[in-house]
C-alpha positions, -999 to +999 in steps of 0.1 A: -572-730-378-553-761-389-580-769-415-577-734-429-539-737-431-542-770-449-567-756-474-544-727-481-514-750-485-534-770-511-542-738-529-505-728-529-495-762-542-521-762-569-513-727-581-476-734-580-481-765-603-503-744-626-476-717-627-450-742-638-473-756-665-483-722-677-446-712-682-438-745-700-467-740-724-458-704-733-426-701-753-424-663-746-422-672-709-401-704-710-375-694-736-358-666-715-352-690-686-330-714-704-322-704-740-310-668-735-288-675-704-274-706-720-265-688-753-249-659-734-230-684-713-217-701-744-207-668-761-190-653-731-172-685-722-160-690-758-151-654-765-136-643-732-122-675-718-087-661-716-098-635-691-087-660-664-051-650-674-056-614-663-037-603-632-058-604-600-085-626-617-099-649-590-084-684-590-107-707-608-103-740-627-117-724-659-138-694-670-169-716-673-166-723-635-166-685-629-195-678-653-220-705-641-232-685-611-239-654-633-259-675-657-280-690-629-288-655-614-296-642-649-320-671-653-338-666-620-341-629-626-359-638-658-379-664-640-392-638-615-400-614-644-417-642-664-438-652-633-448-616-628-458-612-665-479-644-662-496-630-630-504-598-648-518-617-677-540-637-653-552-604-638-560-590-673-578-622-683-599-623-652-585-655-637-573-637-606-608-622-604-622-657-599-595-666-574-602-636-552-639-643-554-632-677-538-631-682-500-593-685-498-566-662-486-555-636-511-519-641-499-522-678-508-527-667-545-495-648-544-476-675-526-488-700-552-472-680-579-440-677-560-440-715-553-440-720-590-412-695-595-392-714-568-396-747-587-385-730-620-355-716-601-345-751-589-349-765-624-326-738-639-300-745-612-300-782-621-298-773-658-268-752-654-250-775-630-255-803-656-244-781-685-213-771-665-203-806-656-208-818-692-185-791-706-158-795-680-167-773-650-160-786-615-180-782-583-153-782-556-178-789-528-193-819-546-228-830-540-233-809-509-222-778-529-247-787-557-275-790-532-266-757-517-266-740-551-301-754-559-315-742-526-300-708-529-311-703-565-346-714-557-347-689-528-334-661-550-361-669-575-387-664-548-372-631-538-370-617-573-405-631-580-419-613-550-407-580-564-422-587-598-455-599-583-458-567-563-454-547-595-479-568-613-505-564-584-499-527-584-501-521-621-523-549-634-504-546-666-483-573-683-467-547-706-454-527-676-439-558-660-423-568-693-408-533-695-386-542-665-366-566-687-339-541-697-336-528-662-329-563-649-299-566-673-285-532-663-286-543-626-271-577-634-242-563-654-235-539-626-225-568-604-197-593-606-219-619-623-199-619-655-167-601-645-148-596-612-156-564-595-119-558-586-111-556-623-139-531-633-134-494-637-151-469-614-179-462-607-190-497-619-165-514-595-180-496-564-216-503-576-208-540-582-191-543-548-222-533-529-248-547-554-269-573-536-268-594-567-230-596-563-235-612-529-259-637-543-236-645-572-207-651-548-227-673-526-236-695-556-201-693-571-182-702-538-190-740-538-181-742-575-147-727-573-136-733-537-146-748-504-172-733-482-159-705-460-192-693-445-188-656-452-200-655-488-229-679-480-241-658-452-241-626-473-259-644-500-286-657-477-290-622-461-294-606-495-320-631-506-339-626-473-338-588-476-350-588-512-376-614-504-390-597-473-391-564-492-409-580-521-435-597-498-441-564-480-446-547-513-471-574-523-490-570-490-491-532-495-504-536-530-532-559-518-541-535-489-540-506-512-565-522-535-588-529-506-586-494-492-596-480-526-625-505-528-608-526-555-599-562-557-563-569-569-580-579-601-591-543-605-628-547-599-649-532-572-653-552-539-686-561-524-696-539-494-682-566-470-648-562-486-644-599-490-659-608-524-651-594-557-680-582-578-662-580-611-676-611-628 
């Protein structure tokens, strides 16, 4: 049993490293993670910086401090979407076919992709923390707060990536997964990632108040603008866990559904034993 776990752990590590390299080598996957959120952060901070003077705006050192959390969540949403697109491309190209024909756990293949997404999430957190500090933002909780942000952003990346991976496994289509991009922005803007929920008009204010992304954003924002109070952090962790568990359950259901229909997740027919893929 321990030998099998060790083998699957090596598979997860290898596929995670491959996922990161794959994203770095493809501009269409790498660009959205850093360039788009950074440009939007610069435009919003420069164009709406005086929003902090509005009545009832949360007390912050500057608008950049408020916006950093939203930029990080935007980036990890795109990281999850990019990882799902890459997984769907692997399915279309037959790489997943070869993986599922190997004597390894099918779930290790999915976890390998999510491990890569977690690494990308941690990288984007470090990037935006560095950008924020360079341009005058402050992290009130210091080093401990920065570590918390990196861990929470990496966890959020896994949660969002699991949802995307489930859709990729279900549809086997990169174009379908890519079509989720506009929906991600709608959900993100209906949170308090870029503007306080208490200053929004109805029904956007009510939607933002209960949007799980708002809880995650507040958990990231808390150590930037104030000291830890525990409440926002617990809500953020709970939201990440709920989304992550739902995504993993969807992935498991997609894999089981393929097997029940006599198909490997790569879309080919399974052998009579149900273990090996006969698509090659």
